N, C-alpha and C positions, 0 to 999 in steps of 0.2 A: 667788254663794255661796248655798247652800241653807240656809234656816232649818229646823232640825230639832228645835227645842225640844219635847221629849216627842212629837215626831212628830204634833202636833195638826193639826186643820184650819187651813188658812192662806189668807188673802185678801190680795192685793197691790193697792196703789194708789199713785199718784204724788201728792205734795203740789202743789196748785195755788197759784198766786200769791195769789188772793183769800182763801186760808185762813190766810195769815200776818198777824201783827200788826205794830205799830211796832217791836217788838224783833226783827223779821225771823225769827220762829219761828212754828210753828203755834199759832194762838190757842187757849187752853185749851178753850173752848166747842166748838170744832170736833171734839174727841175724842168728844163724844156722837154727832155725826153718823157719825164713823168706826166707833164701836161698833155703832151701828144698822145700818150697811151690812154689816159683817162678820157680825154675828149673823143678819141676814136671809139672807145667803148660806149660812151654816152651817144654818140651819133649812131652807132650800130643798133642800140636799143630804140632810139626814136625814129630812125630812117631806114633801118635795115642794112643789108649787105652793101658794102662800099662799091663793089664791081657793078651791082645792079643800079646804083646811083649814077655811076659814070655812064653806063649803057643807056640811061635815060637822058643823057646829054647835060648833066649838071655836075659841077664840082665846086670847090671853094678853096681859097687861098688865104693864108695868114698875112695880115697887113700890119698888125701891131701886137705886141706882147709885153706886158709888165709883170714883174714879180717883186713882192716885198717880203722879206724874211723876218720872222718873229722869234724863232727858236731853232736849234739844230736838230737834225735827224741823224741817227747813228746806225751803223752796221747791225743787221739782224732785226731791227725794229719793224713793226708792221705800220705802214702809213696808209691812212684813208684819204683819198682824194674825192672831194665832192665837187660836182659840176652842176651849174644851173645857167639858164639863159638870163642875162642881165638886161639886154636891149636888143630889139629887133627892128631894123630899119627896112628901107626899100630893097636894097641890094647888099646890105651888111648886117652882121649880128655879132653881139658880144656875149661871151660866156665867162662866167666867174669860176675859177678853179681854186679851191682852198685845200691845204693839206693839214692833216691832224695826226698826231700820234695816236694810234688806234687803241692802245692800252689805257692812256690816261686822258685822252681828249684834248691835249694841249695843241693850241694852234701853232703850226710850224711856219706856213707861208700862205700868202694870199696872191692871187694873180688874176688878170683879166687878159683875154685874147680876143682880138677882133678879126673876123673872117669877112671876105667879100665873096659873094656867089658869082661864079663864072661859068661860061659854057665849057664843056669838057672838050670840045674839039677845037674851038678858036681861042679859048682862054680870054674871052672878053667879058666884061662885067655884065651881069644880067639881074633881073629882079629875082627875089627868092620866090620859088613856086608856092602857090597858096597852101598846098598840102603840107609842104615842108615847114612853111611859116607856122601853121597850126600846130604841128608837132613840136616845133621849137618853143612855142608859147606854153604848151602843156608841160614840156620837159619829161622828166623820168623820175618824178618824186617817189621816194621810197624804195627804189630799186637798187640793190647792192650786188655788184659783181665781185665775187670772191674766188679768184683762181687759186687761193691758198686753202680752200676747204678740204682738199685731199692731202694736204702737206702733213708731214709727220712732225 
């Protein structure tokens, strides 16, 4: 089944055994890793290679992250993480990252992550460059990254 919630960027991954806790569900702390993976791939699509971004003198840092859980995720399930721009300020931007069970589209968790744009060398706050702001606004609607496509 296709996840088409707002037709946002979508990253698929399979829950690994080591990510589950004694309750046999994905441990809450693992969602921060999941968010980082999905956002990194979203940024790769809209901005390109991270090393090229750093070489241009730009970087970003997380300043706030919230997660609300709605349902459990279990070992070996395929999870769809959708990513979209929620707010774009002068020097900060907010991304929404939602998690769904890929098989039945059940909402698992919602999250928001706020980044501040910084200079890569001095780590001082800076305005979001215009080209990057434009790409954030456009997002990556309809793009699905499926590293499981060759999985057995």
